[in-house]
N, C-alpha and C positions, 0 to 999 in steps of 0.2 A: 662613265666616270671610268669604269675598271678595262673593259675589254682590250680597249690598245697599250695600255700596262701590262696586261696578262699577257700579249702575245708577246713582247718585247722582252718580259722577264722569262717567258719559256724559254725565249730566241737564246737570253744569257745564261740559264742554266742548263742547257742543251750543248752551246758551242762554247763556252769559258769554263763552268763548273763541270762541265762532264756528265751530268744526273742523266741518270738512265730513265727512257720512258714512263717507266712505272711509278718513279716517283715524281715525274714534270707533274703526269697525271692525276695525280693524287693531291701535290701542292696547289693544281689549281683549283683540282673540286673545292679543295677548303677552303681558297681564297674568293671563289665567289658567291660563298655564304655571307663573305661581308655585308656588300651592298645589300646583297637581301634582308642583311639584320637591318640596318641604319633606314632601308625603306620600312622595314616592318614600323621601326620605331618613330618615323615621320623624320628623319635626320636629314635634311638637305647638306650635303656636305662637299666639298671639293676635296681632292686627295691631298691636299697638304694641311686640311680643316682639321685630319681626325687626329686625337688625340689619345693619349695613354686610357683615359677614365670611358672613351667610346670602346675601346678595345678589351678592356677590361670586363663589360657590360656583355660582349657580345661573345665570351669565351665562360661568364658565369651562365650566360644563358644555354648554349649549350650542355654545358654541365648538369645545369636542372634539368635537362629536356633526357637526359642518360647518355650522353658523352663519354665514352670511358676514358680512361686517364691516360692510355697510350695515346690513344686516337687526340684528345685534347694539347699532348706533349708535340705530336705531329704537327697539330693547328699550331700552335705559338711557335713552332722551329719555319713553318711556311712563313709567318707573318713577320717573322726576325726577316729569314732570307730576303722578302721582299720589298722591304721598307727600307732595309740595307740598300740594297740593288736601287732605289728610287732617291735615296742619299746619295750616292755615289753618282747620282747619274744627273744631280742637284736639281730634282722634280720637286722634292721637298726638301725645307730648310734643318727639320727638326727631325729624330726618327723616334715615334712614338712607343716604340717594341722597347726602348733601351732599357726599361727597367721591368717590364712586362712577368710576371710572373701567375704562375697556376694559380686559379680561382680558389676560394673560400668557398665549400658550400655552403647552402641555407638561405642565400638570399632570396626572395618571392619571385616567381616568371609575373609578367606582364597580367594585371590582375582580368576577369573575365567575370561579367555577372551571370546568373543564371535567370531563366526566363520569368521564373519568380520573383526574382527582386529587380530586373529591370521593372516589373510591371508591380510593384511596391514601391520603387523611385517616383514613376510617374502620377501615382494617386496621391502623392504631395505636393501636387501641383492646382494648385486654387483656381478653378475655372470659372471662377463668378468673376475673374478681372481678364482684362485686357490683357494684362503682363503675364497671367499665366496661361489666357486661350494660344499667345504667341510660343512662349516656353514648350507648349505641351507640343504644340505641331514640329518646333523644330529637333525635341529630341525624338518623337516619334520618327520623324526623317530621317536622323541621325542613324537610329536602330533600324528601321525599316530597309534604307537602301546602303549603310556602311561608308557611310561619308568621313570624309577627312573632314577636322574643323573649318580648315580654308575655304572647304569648298563649299559646303554649307553656308557660313556668310558670305560668301559670290556667287550664292545659287541665283538665277535669274527668272524671272518670271513667265519670259519670252521662252526656256526652256521648260518649262513644267505641261507638261500632256496627260495630265490628272485622268480624263477621260479617258485616255489611252490605256493607261498604268504605266506612267513607265515617264524618268526626267531625264534632261541631257545633262549631265556631268562637265565641266570644267577643272581636271586635275593637273597633276605636274606638267611642269612644261608646256600648258596650256595645250594638254591633248585633254580632247573630249571623250565621254562614253557615254552609253547609253545605259539606264538602270532601273531594272525594274521596280514599282513602290505600288504596298499592299494596299486595302483597305482602308483599314482603319487608321495609317499615316494620310493616306487620300483626306477622309473624311477631316480630321482634325486641322488641316491644311487647308481643307475648301473653308471650314469654320474661321480661322485667321484672315483669311482672302477677302470673305463677305463681310466680316461685321470686325473686324479688329483693322488691316493693315489702311481700307479706305477711310477711316475716320481719324487717322493722327493727324495733329492739329498741322503739319507744314510735313512737306516730302523735299531732302534734300536734292536738285538737280540730279548727281552723281550716284544719287539712291533709287533714282525714280523705279530701275526695272529691276531690284534688289528686292527678294523674298522678304527677308526677313530684317526687321529696322528697329530700332531702338525708338524711344517717345521722344526723341528730337528729330526724327525722320533720318536717319542716316543709318549706314551698315552697322549691324552689329560686329564687336571686336571678338577674337577672338580667346580676350582676357572674360568677357562680360558670358562669353558661352562656357566658360571653364569653374567660372563662380557662380553659375545657376547649377550645374550639374554638380558641383559640391554641398550646394546649401540644400538640393534634395534629397542627396545620396544622403547626408546628415540626417534629413527630417526621417527618411527611412528606416533610419538605424542602421544602415549599413558600414560596416568598420575597414570593408577596402578599398584600398587608394584609387577611386574612380576619377577618372577625367574626361572629356569630351570621345578623347581615343578609344576607350573603354569599352564606350556603343561598337565601335568598329570592330575591334578584337571580339566583341560578344557576337554580331551581326556573324561574321566570316565562321567562327566556333560553333555555333547553333545552324547554321547550315551543314558544317562538314557531317555533325555529329547525324544530322537529319538523314545524310547519305548524300547529298549536292555532289556533283558532278566537280571536281575540282579545277579544272580548267573553267568551267562556270564564274567557279567564287573567286577565279583571278582575274575574269572580263569586268566582274560588278566590281572587285576593289579599284581596279584599274593599276594591277602590278604590271609591272615589264617581265617579271621573271617570274616562272612557274616555283623556281625555291621559296621566293617569298611566302606564295600562299602554302607551303609545303609545313611552314614552320607553323601555321595552325592545327595543322594534323595532329599534333603532340596533345594539344587540350581533351584529345576525344578521348586519350587511354582508359581515361575511369569507365565512360560509357563503355567501349570493348571490354574491359577486365567485368563489370557486373553485367555485361552481355555472356561471355564464358561461364561465368560462377552460375548463371540462372540454366544456362543450356546446354551445355556440355555432359556427355553423358556422365564421367568418371564424376563430375559434383552433385551427380543424382544419389550417387548411393549413400 
C-alpha cells in the first residue's frame, strides 16, 4: 500500500521542498511504522480509507510504548506533510491529519493475556458437549498458531498435517504460510475431527473442506468466534477487553518473552514487514525489568 507513495513522497521532499537527506530518512522511518501498525490491528485499508481515528490510535499506541514527545511531534509533522502531499496529488480526497493533535496518554495498549489467563479461559469450555469440543479445538488452534480470526474460520481440512505437526494457512492477499502446531492443540483438533464434525446432521457443499463448522454445517462466522471468546473470558472473570485477536497478540508476546527469534515469529504470523513484529517486543518490558531487578548485581545489594 505504502512503498510506491513513500518513494514519490521522498522525491517530492528532496526536489520540491529541499529537505535534507537526514530529514527525509527520518520521515520515511516514521511513516513506515504506520502500515505496520495497521497490519497489527488487522485493518485492511487503502491509503484513501485511512481516517483521523486510525492515526490517533497509531500515535497513542506509540506514545504508550514510550515514544518521546519530541519524536511524537516529528511523527505528526511527517504524517501531515505526507497526507498533504497525497491530497495535492489528488491521491486522496480528504486529509485525515487536518485536525490531528498530540495524543492524551492513559489509554490501554492492545490487551495480552497471560498464560494462566488463557488456561483459565479455556477451562470454562464445557467439553461434555459437541459445541464445547469444537470451541476448545478452535481456541487452542488460535493460541497455538497465532492465527487471525479469518484464517481460523477459513482453515481447510486439506491444509492440516497434524501427524507432522504443522498446518498450512491462507492469510492476507491469499498468501500461504506453514505454521507449526503444538501437541495440545493437535489433541483437541483430533477429538473434534473424529467425534464432532463427522456427526453433524448435514454439511453445506461450500463448507465440505472447512475445519470449523457451525451446527447447520456451514463455516463459522467471525462474529460467532468473537462472541464465544467474549463469553468464555467473562466466565473466567477476565476483565480485559478480550477478542479473538487477543490470542494472536498473546501468541506473539509469549514467544518473544520466551526468547524466540523475531524473524521466526514474523514468519509464523505472516507479517510482510519485520516492523510489524517488532511492535510486540514492547510487551516484553515487564519480563526484562523483572530479570534485571532479580539478577543485576547492583540490585542484590
